[in-house]
PDB file as gemmi writes it, atoms N, CA and C in Angstrom:
CRYST1    1.000    1.000    1.000  90.00  90.00  90.00 P 1                      
ATOM      1  N   UNK A   1       8.548  16.951 -27.948  1.00  0.00           N  
ATOM      2  CA  UNK A   1       7.198  16.491 -28.134  1.00  0.00           C  
ATOM      3  C   UNK A   1       6.326  17.091 -27.032  1.00  0.00           C  
ATOM      4  N   UNK A   2       5.236  17.670 -27.427  1.00  0.00           N  
ATOM      5  CA  UNK A   2       4.322  18.279 -26.473  1.00  0.00           C  
ATOM      6  C   UNK A   2       3.161  17.337 -26.254  1.00  0.00           C  
ATOM      7  N   UNK A   3       2.924  16.996 -25.004  1.00  0.00           N  
ATOM      8  CA  UNK A   3       1.818  16.090 -24.724  1.00  0.00           C  
ATOM      9  C   UNK A   3       0.555  16.888 -24.446  1.00  0.00           C  
ATOM     10  N   UNK A   4      -0.558  16.357 -24.914  1.00  0.00           N  
ATOM     11  CA  UNK A   4      -1.845  16.997 -24.665  1.00  0.00           C  
ATOM     12  C   UNK A   4      -2.420  16.431 -23.388  1.00  0.00           C  
ATOM     13  N   UNK A   5      -3.128  17.289 -22.668  1.00  0.00           N  
ATOM     14  CA  UNK A   5      -3.774  16.817 -21.449  1.00  0.00           C  
ATOM     15  C   UNK A   5      -4.999  16.007 -21.833  1.00  0.00           C  
ATOM     16  N   UNK A   6      -5.209  14.932 -21.107  1.00  0.00           N  
ATOM     17  CA  UNK A   6      -6.388  14.145 -21.390  1.00  0.00           C  
ATOM     18  C   UNK A   6      -7.618  14.859 -20.851  1.00  0.00           C  
ATOM     19  N   UNK A   7      -8.741  14.533 -21.416  1.00  0.00           N  
ATOM     20  CA  UNK A   7     -10.001  15.170 -21.059  1.00  0.00           C  
ATOM     21  C   UNK A   7     -10.290  14.932 -19.575  1.00  0.00           C  
ATOM     22  N   UNK A   8     -10.703  15.973 -18.893  1.00  0.00           N  
ATOM     23  CA  UNK A   8     -11.030  15.841 -17.473  1.00  0.00           C  
ATOM     24  C   UNK A   8      -9.883  16.250 -16.562  1.00  0.00           C  
ATOM     25  N   UNK A   9      -8.648  16.248 -17.053  1.00  0.00           N  
ATOM     26  CA  UNK A   9      -7.523  16.676 -16.233  1.00  0.00           C  
ATOM     27  C   UNK A   9      -7.394  18.183 -16.331  1.00  0.00           C  
ATOM     28  N   UNK A  10      -7.222  18.820 -15.190  1.00  0.00           N  
ATOM     29  CA  UNK A  10      -7.049  20.271 -15.183  1.00  0.00           C  
ATOM     30  C   UNK A  10      -5.607  20.597 -14.850  1.00  0.00           C  
ATOM     31  N   UNK A  11      -5.104  21.607 -15.520  1.00  0.00           N  
ATOM     32  CA  UNK A  11      -3.768  22.093 -15.241  1.00  0.00           C  
ATOM     33  C   UNK A  11      -3.803  22.805 -13.894  1.00  0.00           C  
ATOM     34  N   UNK A  12      -2.878  22.508 -12.990  1.00  0.00           N  
ATOM     35  CA  UNK A  12      -2.907  23.169 -11.688  1.00  0.00           C  
ATOM     36  C   UNK A  12      -2.695  24.675 -11.824  1.00  0.00           C  
ATOM     37  N   UNK A  13      -3.440  25.417 -11.060  1.00  0.00           N  
ATOM     38  CA  UNK A  13      -3.312  26.865 -11.068  1.00  0.00           C  
ATOM     39  C   UNK A  13      -2.349  27.269  -9.970  1.00  0.00           C  
ATOM     40  N   UNK A  14      -1.309  27.987 -10.359  1.00  0.00           N  
ATOM     41  CA  UNK A  14      -0.296  28.439  -9.410  1.00  0.00           C  
ATOM     42  C   UNK A  14      -0.467  29.941  -9.214  1.00  0.00           C  
ATOM     43  N   UNK A  15      -0.784  30.379  -8.000  1.00  0.00           N  
ATOM     44  CA  UNK A  15      -0.953  31.819  -7.779  1.00  0.00           C  
ATOM     45  C   UNK A  15       0.384  32.535  -7.851  1.00  0.00           C  
ATOM     46  N   UNK A  16       0.375  33.813  -8.222  1.00  0.00           N  
ATOM     47  CA  UNK A  16       1.624  34.570  -8.249  1.00  0.00           C  
ATOM     48  C   UNK A  16       2.185  34.712  -6.843  1.00  0.00           C  
ATOM     49  N   UNK A  17       3.478  34.922  -6.757  1.00  0.00           N  
ATOM     50  CA  UNK A  17       4.134  35.044  -5.463  1.00  0.00           C  
ATOM     51  C   UNK A  17       3.602  36.232  -4.669  1.00  0.00           C  
ATOM     52  N   UNK A  18       3.247  37.290  -5.354  1.00  0.00           N  
ATOM     53  CA  UNK A  18       2.698  38.496  -4.732  1.00  0.00           C  
ATOM     54  C   UNK A  18       1.602  39.028  -5.622  1.00  0.00           C  
ATOM     55  N   UNK A  19       0.586  39.656  -5.061  1.00  0.00           N  
ATOM     56  CA  UNK A  19      -0.449  40.239  -5.910  1.00  0.00           C  
ATOM     57  C   UNK A  19       0.131  41.315  -6.813  1.00  0.00           C  
ATOM     58  N   UNK A  20      -0.353  41.364  -8.032  1.00  0.00           N  
ATOM     59  CA  UNK A  20       0.123  42.344  -9.006  1.00  0.00           C  
ATOM     60  C   UNK A  20      -0.558  43.683  -8.727  1.00  0.00           C  
ATOM     61  N   UNK A  21       0.214  44.766  -8.575  1.00  0.00           N  
ATOM     62  CA  UNK A  21      -0.412  46.064  -8.307  1.00  0.00           C  
ATOM     63  C   UNK A  21      -1.234  46.523  -9.500  1.00  0.00           C  
ATOM     64  N   UNK A  22      -2.393  47.105  -9.215  1.00  0.00           N  
ATOM     65  CA  UNK A  22      -3.275  47.576 -10.274  1.00  0.00           C  
ATOM     66  C   UNK A  22      -2.774  48.871 -10.908  1.00  0.00           C  
ATOM     67  N   UNK A  23      -2.204  49.755 -10.095  1.00  0.00           N  
ATOM     68  CA  UNK A  23      -1.707  51.030 -10.606  1.00  0.00           C  
ATOM     69  C   UNK A  23      -0.359  51.321  -9.981  1.00  0.00           C  
ATOM     70  N   UNK A  24       0.275  52.384 -10.480  1.00  0.00           N  
ATOM     71  CA  UNK A  24       1.569  52.777  -9.916  1.00  0.00           C  
ATOM     72  C   UNK A  24       1.432  53.138  -8.441  1.00  0.00           C  
ATOM     73  N   UNK A  25       0.269  53.662  -8.050  1.00  0.00           N  
ATOM     74  CA  UNK A  25       0.071  54.053  -6.651  1.00  0.00           C  
ATOM     75  C   UNK A  25       0.083  52.840  -5.732  1.00  0.00           C  
ATOM     76  N   UNK A  26      -0.284  51.666  -6.261  1.00  0.00           N  
ATOM     77  CA  UNK A  26      -0.325  50.456  -5.450  1.00  0.00           C  
ATOM     78  C   UNK A  26       1.047  49.809  -5.277  1.00  0.00           C  
ATOM     79  N   UNK A  27       1.998  50.159  -6.113  1.00  0.00           N  
ATOM     80  CA  UNK A  27       3.335  49.589  -6.067  1.00  0.00           C  
ATOM     81  C   UNK A  27       4.071  50.120  -4.837  1.00  0.00           C  
ATOM     82  N   UNK A  28       4.634  49.236  -4.032  1.00  0.00           N  
ATOM     83  CA  UNK A  28       5.328  49.658  -2.815  1.00  0.00           C  
ATOM     84  C   UNK A  28       6.794  49.252  -2.856  1.00  0.00           C  
ATOM     85  N   UNK A  29       7.570  49.877  -1.993  1.00  0.00           N  
ATOM     86  CA  UNK A  29       8.986  49.529  -1.870  1.00  0.00           C  
ATOM     87  C   UNK A  29       9.130  48.088  -1.401  1.00  0.00           C  
ATOM     88  N   UNK A  30       8.199  47.615  -0.581  1.00  0.00           N  
ATOM     89  CA  UNK A  30       8.247  46.222  -0.122  1.00  0.00           C  
ATOM     90  C   UNK A  30       8.095  45.251  -1.294  1.00  0.00           C  
ATOM     91  N   UNK A  31       7.234  45.591  -2.252  1.00  0.00           N  
ATOM     92  CA  UNK A  31       7.066  44.744  -3.439  1.00  0.00           C  
ATOM     93  C   UNK A  31       8.382  44.621  -4.198  1.00  0.00           C  
ATOM     94  N   UNK A  32       9.042  45.745  -4.389  1.00  0.00           N  
ATOM     95  CA  UNK A  32      10.309  45.765  -5.135  1.00  0.00           C  
ATOM     96  C   UNK A  32      11.385  45.010  -4.357  1.00  0.00           C  
ATOM     97  N   UNK A  33      11.485  45.271  -3.067  1.00  0.00           N  
ATOM     98  CA  UNK A  33      12.486  44.590  -2.238  1.00  0.00           C  
ATOM     99  C   UNK A  33      12.271  43.081  -2.247  1.00  0.00           C  
ATOM    100  N   UNK A  34      11.024  42.682  -2.202  1.00  0.00           N  
ATOM    101  CA  UNK A  34      10.693  41.257  -2.234  1.00  0.00           C  
ATOM    102  C   UNK A  34      11.200  40.616  -3.523  1.00  0.00           C  
ATOM    103  N   UNK A  35      10.942  41.263  -4.651  1.00  0.00           N  
ATOM    104  CA  UNK A  35      11.371  40.721  -5.933  1.00  0.00           C  
ATOM    105  C   UNK A  35      12.901  40.660  -6.034  1.00  0.00           C  
ATOM    106  N   UNK A  36      13.564  41.695  -5.572  1.00  0.00           N  
ATOM    107  CA  UNK A  36      15.037  41.687  -5.598  1.00  0.00           C  
ATOM    108  C   UNK A  36      15.588  40.593  -4.692  1.00  0.00           C  
ATOM    109  N   UNK A  37      14.987  40.429  -3.535  1.00  0.00           N  
ATOM    110  CA  UNK A  37      15.439  39.412  -2.589  1.00  0.00           C  
ATOM    111  C   UNK A  37      15.261  37.994  -3.092  1.00  0.00           C  
ATOM    112  N   UNK A  38      14.304  37.780  -3.984  1.00  0.00           N  
ATOM    113  CA  UNK A  38      14.055  36.445  -4.539  1.00  0.00           C  
ATOM    114  C   UNK A  38      14.987  36.103  -5.698  1.00  0.00           C  
ATOM    115  N   UNK A  39      15.647  37.111  -6.256  1.00  0.00           N  
ATOM    116  CA  UNK A  39      16.512  36.855  -7.418  1.00  0.00           C  
ATOM    117  C   UNK A  39      17.772  36.119  -6.946  1.00  0.00           C  
ATOM    118  N   UNK A  40      18.096  34.977  -7.575  1.00  0.00           N  
ATOM    119  CA  UNK A  40      19.225  34.176  -7.096  1.00  0.00           C  
ATOM    120  C   UNK A  40      20.604  34.791  -7.333  1.00  0.00           C  
ATOM    121  N   UNK A  41      20.705  35.793  -8.222  1.00  0.00           N  
ATOM    122  CA  UNK A  41      22.017  36.358  -8.534  1.00  0.00           C  
ATOM    123  C   UNK A  41      22.218  37.768  -7.987  1.00  0.00           C  
ATOM    124  N   UNK A  42      21.282  38.243  -7.178  1.00  0.00           N  
ATOM    125  CA  UNK A  42      21.397  39.592  -6.622  1.00  0.00           C  
ATOM    126  C   UNK A  42      21.415  39.520  -5.103  1.00  0.00           C  
ATOM    127  N   UNK A  43      22.442  40.115  -4.512  1.00  0.00           N  
ATOM    128  CA  UNK A  43      22.499  40.255  -3.053  1.00  0.00           C  
ATOM    129  C   UNK A  43      21.848  41.595  -2.723  1.00  0.00           C  
ATOM    130  N   UNK A  44      20.597  41.553  -2.294  1.00  0.00           N  
ATOM    131  CA  UNK A  44      19.824  42.772  -2.064  1.00  0.00           C  
ATOM    132  C   UNK A  44      19.856  43.219  -0.602  1.00  0.00           C  
ATOM    133  N   UNK A  45      20.742  42.646   0.187  1.00  0.00           N  
ATOM    134  CA  UNK A  45      20.745  42.936   1.627  1.00  0.00           C  
ATOM    135  C   UNK A  45      21.078  44.392   1.956  1.00  0.00           C  
ATOM    136  N   UNK A  46      21.810  45.096   1.095  1.00  0.00           N  
ATOM    137  CA  UNK A  46      22.157  46.504   1.349  1.00  0.00           C  
ATOM    138  C   UNK A  46      21.526  47.458   0.338  1.00  0.00           C  
ATOM    139  N   UNK A  47      20.446  47.006  -0.317  1.00  0.00           N  
ATOM    140  CA  UNK A  47      19.750  47.862  -1.276  1.00  0.00           C  
ATOM    141  C   UNK A  47      18.567  48.522  -0.576  1.00  0.00           C  
ATOM    142  N   UNK A  48      18.479  49.833  -0.714  1.00  0.00           N  
ATOM    143  CA  UNK A  48      17.355  50.598  -0.175  1.00  0.00           C  
ATOM    144  C   UNK A  48      16.481  51.006  -1.350  1.00  0.00           C  
ATOM    145  N   UNK A  49      15.182  50.732  -1.231  1.00  0.00           N  
ATOM    146  CA  UNK A  49      14.236  50.998  -2.318  1.00  0.00           C  
ATOM    147  C   UNK A  49      13.241  52.059  -1.881  1.00  0.00           C  
ATOM    148  N   UNK A  50      13.028  53.047  -2.750  1.00  0.00           N  
ATOM    149  CA  UNK A  50      11.956  54.029  -2.557  1.00  0.00           C  
ATOM    150  C   UNK A  50      11.108  54.029  -3.816  1.00  0.00           C  
ATOM    151  N   UNK A  51       9.812  54.227  -3.650  1.00  0.00           N  
ATOM    152  CA  UNK A  51       8.892  54.256  -4.787  1.00  0.00           C  
ATOM    153  C   UNK A  51       8.020  55.495  -4.670  1.00  0.00           C  
ATOM    154  N   UNK A  52       7.912  56.224  -5.776  1.00  0.00           N  
ATOM    155  CA  UNK A  52       7.051  57.407  -5.817  1.00  0.00           C  
ATOM    156  C   UNK A  52       6.300  57.416  -7.145  1.00  0.00           C  
ATOM    157  N   UNK A  53       5.029  57.068  -7.110  1.00  0.00           N  
ATOM    158  CA  UNK A  53       4.152  57.054  -8.286  1.00  0.00           C  
ATOM    159  C   UNK A  53       4.762  56.297  -9.470  1.00  0.00           C  
ATOM    160  N   UNK A  54       5.274  55.117  -9.204  1.00  0.00           N  
ATOM    161  CA  UNK A  54       5.823  54.276 -10.260  1.00  0.00           C  
ATOM    162  C   UNK A  54       7.291  54.484 -10.548  1.00  0.00           C  
ATOM    163  N   UNK A  55       7.887  55.527  -9.964  1.00  0.00           N  
ATOM    164  CA  UNK A  55       9.331  55.739 -10.129  1.00  0.00           C  
ATOM    165  C   UNK A  55      10.045  55.045  -8.978  1.00  0.00           C  
ATOM    166  N   UNK A  56      10.966  54.173  -9.307  1.00  0.00           N  
ATOM    167  CA  UNK A  56      11.718  53.420  -8.300  1.00  0.00           C  
ATOM    168  C   UNK A  56      13.110  54.019  -8.186  1.00  0.00           C  
ATOM    169  N   UNK A  57      13.522  54.308  -6.951  1.00  0.00           N  
ATOM    170  CA  UNK A  57      14.856  54.857  -6.686  1.00  0.00           C  
ATOM    171  C   UNK A  57      15.630  53.833  -5.857  1.00  0.00           C  
ATOM    172  N   UNK A  58      16.758  53.399  -6.384  1.00  0.00           N  
ATOM    173  CA  UNK A  58      17.615  52.434  -5.696  1.00  0.00           C  
ATOM    174  C   UNK A  58      18.831  53.146  -5.133  1.00  0.00           C  
ATOM    175  N   UNK A  59      19.079  52.977  -3.850  1.00  0.00           N  
ATOM    176  CA  UNK A  59      20.298  53.484  -3.220  1.00  0.00           C  
ATOM    177  C   UNK A  59      20.898  52.352  -2.396  1.00  0.00           C  
ATOM    178  N   UNK A  60      22.095  52.556  -1.922  1.00  0.00           N  
ATOM    179  CA  UNK A  60      22.773  51.522  -1.150  1.00  0.00           C  
ATOM    180  C   UNK A  60      23.917  50.951  -1.959  1.00  0.00           C  
ATOM    181  N   UNK A  61      24.247  49.699  -1.672  1.00  0.00           N  
ATOM    182  CA  UNK A  61      25.389  49.092  -2.353  1.00  0.00           C  
ATOM    183  C   UNK A  61      25.150  47.615  -2.628  1.00  0.00           C  
ATOM    184  N   UNK A  62      25.912  47.108  -3.580  1.00  0.00           N  
ATOM    185  CA  UNK A  62      25.907  45.689  -3.936  1.00  0.00           C  
ATOM    186  C   UNK A  62      27.358  45.222  -4.003  1.00  0.00           C  
ATOM    187  N   UNK A  63      27.618  43.943  -3.724  1.00  0.00           N  
ATOM    188  CA  UNK A  63      29.002  43.459  -3.703  1.00  0.00           C  
ATOM    189  C   UNK A  63      29.657  43.332  -5.076  1.00  0.00           C  
ATOM    190  N   UNK A  64      28.863  43.192  -6.132  1.00  0.00           N  
ATOM    191  CA  UNK A  64      29.428  43.041  -7.469  1.00  0.00           C  
ATOM    192  C   UNK A  64      28.776  44.049  -8.408  1.00  0.00           C  
ATOM    193  N   UNK A  65      29.553  44.595  -9.304  1.00  0.00           N  
ATOM    194  CA  UNK A  65      29.043  45.618 -10.212  1.00  0.00           C  
ATOM    195  C   UNK A  65      27.909  45.108 -11.103  1.00  0.00           C  
ATOM    196  N   UNK A  66      27.984  43.856 -11.523  1.00  0.00           N  
ATOM    197  CA  UNK A  66      26.937  43.311 -12.384  1.00  0.00           C  
ATOM    198  C   UNK A  66      25.583  43.288 -11.683  1.00  0.00           C  
ATOM    199  N   UNK A  67      25.576  43.177 -10.360  1.00  0.00           N  
ATOM    200  CA  UNK A  67      24.328  43.163  -9.599  1.00  0.00           C  
ATOM    201  C   UNK A  67      23.609  44.507  -9.676  1.00  0.00           C  
ATOM    202  N   UNK A  68      24.390  45.573  -9.786  1.00  0.00           N  
ATOM    203  CA  UNK A  68      23.812  46.908  -9.907  1.00  0.00           C  
ATOM    204  C   UNK A  68      22.928  46.987 -11.150  1.00  0.00           C  
ATOM    205  N   UNK A  69      23.449  46.534 -12.262  1.00  0.00           N  
ATOM    206  CA  UNK A  69      22.711  46.589 -13.521  1.00  0.00           C  
ATOM    207  C   UNK A  69      21.593  45.551 -13.573  1.00  0.00           C  
ATOM    208  N   UNK A  70      21.847  44.393 -13.000  1.00  0.00           N  
ATOM    209  CA  UNK A  70      20.840  43.341 -12.958  1.00  0.00           C  
ATOM    210  C   UNK A  70      19.617  43.778 -12.159  1.00  0.00           C  
ATOM    211  N   UNK A  71      19.848  44.456 -11.035  1.00  0.00           N  
ATOM    212  CA  UNK A  71      18.747  44.919 -10.190  1.00  0.00           C  
ATOM    213  C   UNK A  71      17.824  45.858 -10.959  1.00  0.00           C  
ATOM    214  N   UNK A  72      18.399  46.788 -11.689  1.00  0.00           N  
ATOM    215  CA  UNK A  72      17.591  47.737 -12.471  1.00  0.00           C  
ATOM    216  C   UNK A  72      16.802  47.014 -13.552  1.00  0.00           C  
ATOM    217  N   UNK A  73      17.409  46.052 -14.213  1.00  0.00           N  
ATOM    218  CA  UNK A  73      16.716  45.319 -15.281  1.00  0.00           C  
ATOM    219  C   UNK A  73      15.562  44.488 -14.731  1.00  0.00           C  
ATOM    220  N   UNK A  74      15.750  43.881 -13.574  1.00  0.00           N  
ATOM    221  CA  UNK A  74      14.681  43.093 -12.944  1.00  0.00           C  
ATOM    222  C   UNK A  74      13.511  43.997 -12.587  1.00  0.00           C  
ATOM    223  N   UNK A  75      13.800  45.148 -12.038  1.00  0.00           N  
ATOM    224  CA  UNK A  75      12.752  46.068 -11.603  1.00  0.00           C  
ATOM    225  C   UNK A  75      11.955  46.604 -12.790  1.00  0.00           C  
ATOM    226  N   UNK A  76      12.614  46.849 -13.906  1.00  0.00           N  
ATOM    227  CA  UNK A  76      11.916  47.362 -15.089  1.00  0.00           C  
ATOM    228  C   UNK A  76      10.833  46.405 -15.583  1.00  0.00           C  
ATOM    229  N   UNK A  77      10.947  45.131 -15.246  1.00  0.00           N  
ATOM    230  CA  UNK A  77       9.983  44.125 -15.696  1.00  0.00           C  
ATOM    231  C   UNK A  77       8.742  44.049 -14.802  1.00  0.00           C  
ATOM    232  N   UNK A  78       8.756  44.731 -13.669  1.00  0.00           N  
ATOM    233  CA  UNK A  78       7.641  44.664 -12.724  1.00  0.00           C  
ATOM    234  C   UNK A  78       6.512  45.577 -13.188  1.00  0.00           C  
ATOM    235  N   UNK A  79       5.310  45.031 -13.201  1.00  0.00           N  
ATOM    236  CA  UNK A  79       4.134  45.806 -13.606  1.00  0.00           C  
ATOM    237  C   UNK A  79       3.953  47.002 -12.673  1.00  0.00           C  
ATOM    238  N   UNK A  80       3.766  48.168 -13.246  1.00  0.00           N  
ATOM    239  CA  UNK A  80       3.562  49.377 -12.451  1.00  0.00           C  
ATOM    240  C   UNK A  80       4.792  50.250 -12.341  1.00  0.00           C  
ATOM    241  N   UNK A  81       5.968  49.734 -12.735  1.00  0.00           N  
ATOM    242  CA  UNK A  81       7.197  50.524 -12.690  1.00  0.00           C  
ATOM    243  C   UNK A  81       7.267  51.380 -13.949  1.00  0.00           C  
ATOM    244  N   UNK A  82       7.363  52.691 -13.748  1.00  0.00           N  
ATOM    245  CA  UNK A  82       7.450  53.619 -14.884  1.00  0.00           C  
ATOM    246  C   UNK A  82       8.897  53.959 -15.207  1.00  0.00           C  
ATOM    247  N   UNK A  83       9.739  54.080 -14.181  1.00  0.00           N  
ATOM    248  CA  UNK A  83      11.156  54.378 -14.402  1.00  0.00           C  
ATOM    249  C   UNK A  83      11.970  53.903 -13.209  1.00  0.00           C  
ATOM    250  N   UNK A  84      13.274  53.753 -13.448  1.00  0.00           N  
ATOM    251  CA  UNK A  84      14.194  53.310 -12.389  1.00  0.00           C  
ATOM    252  C   UNK A  84      15.365  54.282 -12.332  1.00  0.00           C  
ATOM    253  N   UNK A  85      15.610  54.838 -11.156  1.00  0.00           N  
ATOM    254  CA  UNK A  85      16.785  55.660 -10.918  1.00  0.00           C  
ATOM    255  C   UNK A  85      17.774  54.805 -10.127  1.00  0.00           C  
ATOM    256  N   UNK A  86      18.802  54.339 -10.802  1.00  0.00           N  
ATOM    257  CA  UNK A  86      19.753  53.409 -10.205  1.00  0.00           C  
ATOM    258  C   UNK A  86      20.936  54.179  -9.625  1.00  0.00           C  
ATOM    259  N   UNK A  87      20.922  54.387  -8.312  1.00  0.00           N  
ATOM    260  CA  UNK A  87      21.996  55.091  -7.616  1.00  0.00           C  
ATOM    261  C   UNK A  87      22.825  54.135  -6.764  1.00  0.00           C  
ATOM    262  N   UNK A  88      22.765  52.845  -7.099  1.00  0.00           N  
ATOM    263  CA  UNK A  88      23.521  51.842  -6.349  1.00  0.00           C  
ATOM    264  C   UNK A  88      25.017  52.020  -6.550  1.00  0.00           C  
ATOM    265  N   UNK A  89      25.759  51.720  -5.537  1.00  0.00           N  
ATOM    266  CA  UNK A  89      27.235  51.755  -5.589  1.00  0.00           C  
ATOM    267  C   UNK A  89      27.753  50.335  -5.513  1.00  0.00           C  
ATOM    268  N   UNK A  90      28.870  50.113  -6.171  1.00  0.00           N  
ATOM    269  CA  UNK A  90      29.561  48.827  -6.082  1.00  0.00           C  
ATOM    270  C   UNK A  90      30.504  48.915  -4.898  1.00  0.00           C  
ATOM    271  N   UNK A  91      30.232  48.137  -3.860  1.00  0.00           N  
ATOM    272  CA  UNK A  91      31.056  48.152  -2.646  1.00  0.00           C  
ATOM    273  C   UNK A  91      32.215  47.187  -2.836  1.00  0.00           C  
ATOM    274  N   UNK A  92      33.377  47.739  -3.020  1.00  0.00           N  
ATOM    275  CA  UNK A  92      34.563  46.874  -3.180  1.00  0.00           C  
ATOM    276  C   UNK A  92      34.967  46.356  -1.812  1.00  0.00           C  
ATOM    277  N   UNK A  93      35.130  45.043  -1.746  1.00  0.00           N  
ATOM    278  CA  UNK A  93      35.470  44.408  -0.457  1.00  0.00           C  
ATOM    279  C   UNK A  93      36.956  44.203  -0.369  1.00  0.00           C  
TER     280      UNK A  93                                                      
END                                                                             
């Protein structure tokens, strides 16, 4: 059941965690690293991110192979990302 808001009540506005880049040139490696670091199923501590005009290059390593693929899929959803080059390695412990 969906409840309707009563008249006069406003839905709270929640700002995005980070400003959305307007163009590929505005997208930074810090933006990508931030998003990866917030994902609960990805250990991004050894991921190195480079960005060049909307192309994201991932290098480094992740502890589980599934994290390698998950990282690329998360990045593809970010506004301004044109392509992802996933060069991550699975570091066997």
